[in-house]
Structure formats: structure tokens, C-alpha cells
N, C-alpha and C positions, 0 to 999 in steps of 0.2 A: 509434310503438311505445309511447309513454308510457302509453296507456290499458291496455296489456297488464299493466302493473305495478300498476294500480289495483284494489284488492280489491272496490270497489263495482261495478266492471264485471263481475267474475266472479260476484258475488252476483246481479246483474241477469241475467246470462246463464243461470245455473242456475235462477233463478225463472221466467224467461220460457220456457226450454226445458220445464220441468215443466208450465207452463200450456199451451204449444203441444201437448204430448202429451195433456193432459186434453181440450183443445178438439178434438183429432183423433180421440177415441174414436168419436164418432158417424160420422166419415168412414170409419174402419176398418170399423165395423159395416156401413155402407152398401156399401162396396167388397166386403166378404166375402160379403154376400148376393147381390150382382150377379154376382160372379165364380163363385159356386156354381152358376150356371145355365150355365156354360161346360163343355165337355168337360174331363176330368181333365188332359189334357196341356197345356191352354191356361191353366189357373188361375194357376200361378206367374207366368207372363208378364203375365197380366191384373192381378194384384196389384201387380207391380213397376211396370207402366206407369201404373196408377191412382194409386199413391202418388207416383210421379215427377211426374205431372201436378199433383198437389196441391202439391208443393214448388215447382215452377216457377211455378204460378199465384200462390202467396203471394209469392214473390220478385219476380215481375213487378209485382204490385200495390204492393209496397214501393218499387220504383224508379219508380213512377208516382203518387207520393203527391199531387202537384198535381192530377192528374185525379181521384183517389179523393176528394179533398176537394170537388171540384165536384159529386159525386154527392149531396151534401146540399142543393144548390140546388133550389128549388121548380120543378117542371116544369108542374104544373097543380093545380087544387084541386077536390076533390069535397066539396060542401057546405062545412063549415068545416075540412075536413082538407086540408092542403097535402101534395101527393105529390111526392117527389123521386126521382131515379134509384136511390138506395140503397133506398128503400121498394119500388120496383118489383122490384128484384132479390130482396129479401127475401121479398116476397109471392109472386112467381113461383117462386122456389126452394122456398118452404114448400109451395105448392100441388103442385109437382112431387113433392116428398118424400111428401106425403100420398097422392097418386095412386099412386105407385110402391109405397109400403108396403102400402096396401090391396090393390093388384093382386097383390103377392107373397103376402099372407095368403090371398086368394081362391084363388090357384093351389095353395097348400099344402094347403088344405082340400078341393080338388076330387078328390083321390085320387092314389095313387102312380103309376098308369099314365100319367095325363095329365102329372104332374110330370116323369116320366122322359123323355117325348117332348119336352116343352118344353126341358129341359136339353140334350138332344141337338141341337136345332135352333137354340139360342141363337147369335146372330151376335156374333163377337168385336168387330167394328166398332161394333155397336149398344150393346154393354155399355160399351165405352170411351167412346163419345159420351155416354152417360148419366152415367158417372163424371165426365167433364170438365165437364158442365153443373152438377152439384151441387158439384163442387170450387170453382167460382167463388163460390157462396153461402157455403160453409164457410170459404173463404179470407178473405172480408170480415171475419168475426168475428175470425179469427186476426190479421189485419193491424191492425185497430182496437185490439186488445189490445196488440200489440207497440208501436205508436206511442204509446199512452197510458203505457207503462211505461218505455221506453228512448228516448234521444235519438240514440244512435249506431247508424247503419244497419248497420254491420258486425256489431254484436252481434245485431241482429234477424235478419239473414241466417244467422248462425252458429246461433242458437237454432232457426230453422226447419229447417235442414239436419240438425242433431243429432236434433231431434224426429222428423223423417221417417225417418231411419235406424233409430231405436228402433222406430218403428211398422212399418217393413218387417220387422224381426226378429220382431215379435210378430204380424204379420198372418196368417201361415200357421197358427200355433197357434190363434188366435182363429177363423179361418175353418174349420179342421178341427173344432174343438169345436162350433161352431154347426151344422155339417153333421151331426155325430153325434147331436146332441140337439135334436129338433124343438121341444121346449118352450122351449129357450133361444132358438131362432130366432124363435118367436112373441114372446117378451119383447123381443128385439132390434128386431123390426118395430114393436112397440108403442112402444118407445123412440123410434124414428124418427118415428112419428106424433106423439108429444109434441113432438119437436124441430120438426117441420113446423108444428104449431099455434103454437109459440113464435115461429117465424120470421114467420108471417103476422101474428100479434098485434104483433110488434115493428115490422113494416112499417106498421101502423096506429097506431103510437105507444103501444101497450099492452105495456109491458115485463114479461115473466115471468122472474123470476130463474132462471137455469139451475141454480143450486145446488139448488133444490127438485126440479127434474126429475131431476138426477143422483142426488140422495139417494133419491127414490122408486124409481128404476130399480135403484139399488144394493141397496136393501132387498129389492125383488122378486127380484133375481138371487140374493141371499144365501139367501132362503127356498127358491128353486128348487134351489140347490146342496144344501141340507139334504134336500130331497125326493129328489134324484138319489142322494145318499149312502144314504138309507134304502132306496130301491128296489134299489140295488146290493147292500146287505146282505141284503135279503129274498129275492133271487133264489136264492142257494145253499140257503136254508132250504126254499123252495118246491120246488126241484129234488130235494132230499133226501127230501121228503115223497112225491114222485111216483115215486121209484125203487122197483123191485120188492123186496120183502123176502124 
């Protein structure tokens, strides 16, 4: 219990929790978009199960650190590039994210009728399976960050649990907002494409700082928020112009 009285532990917990939330933003966006393809009555359960899987995956990886460390061992070489298990997971996850994001953009641009049909027939099991697959990729990033910052595994687990609880509280609001605003959904899917490219690049030892990606998307979202606000103000004016005098 001595570590509970250590202020450095609490600082580390707060810092790691904040980082886990930031690193979980892309996970929330991905889950929100996938869950949006489910019938309305299944969406809350889908979000809960998806984020619960994310939490369990991260905790499981923390308790199997010995195995995680072996993922950096070389499995085979392609030309001068040595490929490890971690590289394969990052590349595979990145390609899956690219395919899924482009597929969602394609479906969104095909038209309202086709989109509505696809939402109605979306399989709950298929959506949860896709969430589980990408959770593994996102969890690697989270666990590596946790191990690099804190030595106490209890602090790591606590930070992950707190971060997921916060994400569960915010997930519905984010999901509903994305559903209401198609342009925000396009930005979110574009963000996931960038994350997918970053994962594939990292798998080939070309590290793209995520700070640049987050800043670019934050700037794009800020501009779109201004556009949405301007359109909301313009609607009453246009409505007033078209009213009979």
C-alpha cells in the first residue's frame, strides 16, 4: 500500500490515463462508425461490448508482457527489411483499417437508399468481430506507451480501466454527433485512413509522428465546426427569406 501514498505514482496515473484516452480516440471513432451500421436498438450494446473488448485486450497484453516482447524478434526478412510479429500485426491492422475506411466512404457516397439497406442488414456478430480485430492493433500502441512510462503494473491497469470508462461515457455523444453530420463522418474516416497509413509505415520502420496526424485532423475538425456553425446561423435567415410576405 506504500505506493498509494507516493505522489509520483498519482502523477504517473493521471498522465498515463490522459494518454490512454488520447490514444483511444481513433478507437472510439472506428467503433462509432461500425456501430452506426447496426439497428438503433443494438448500438448501445455494440459500443459497450466494443470498448469492453478494447479494455480486456489491453489488460491481457499487459499481463503477457513476456510474449509481447517476443513480437519484436525477427521472423523473416524481405530484402534488407527484417519483419517481426509486431510488424505483421501493424501492417495487417493498417491495411484492414485502410480497406474498412475506404469501404465505408464508398458506401456513404453510393446514396441514401443503399446506405439504409446496409445498416438494416448489418450483422451484430460481424461488427463485433471487426471491432475485436482492430482493438488488438490499437492495444499494442497503448500497451507499449504504458510500459514505457510506468513500472507498476497496477498503475497501468488502473489507467486503462479509467480511460475506457471515460471513453464509454463519451462514446454515445461522439457516435450520435458523427451520425448527425455526414461531413464529420467523412473527416473521421479520413482520419482513420491516415492512422492506417501510419500503422503500415510503422510496420516497415518508417515512423510517422502521430502528433502531426492528430494536429492535422484537429485543425480540419475545427474548420468544419466553424462551417457547421455558419450553416446553422444561415438556415433561419434563408427560411425567413422564403416565408410568404
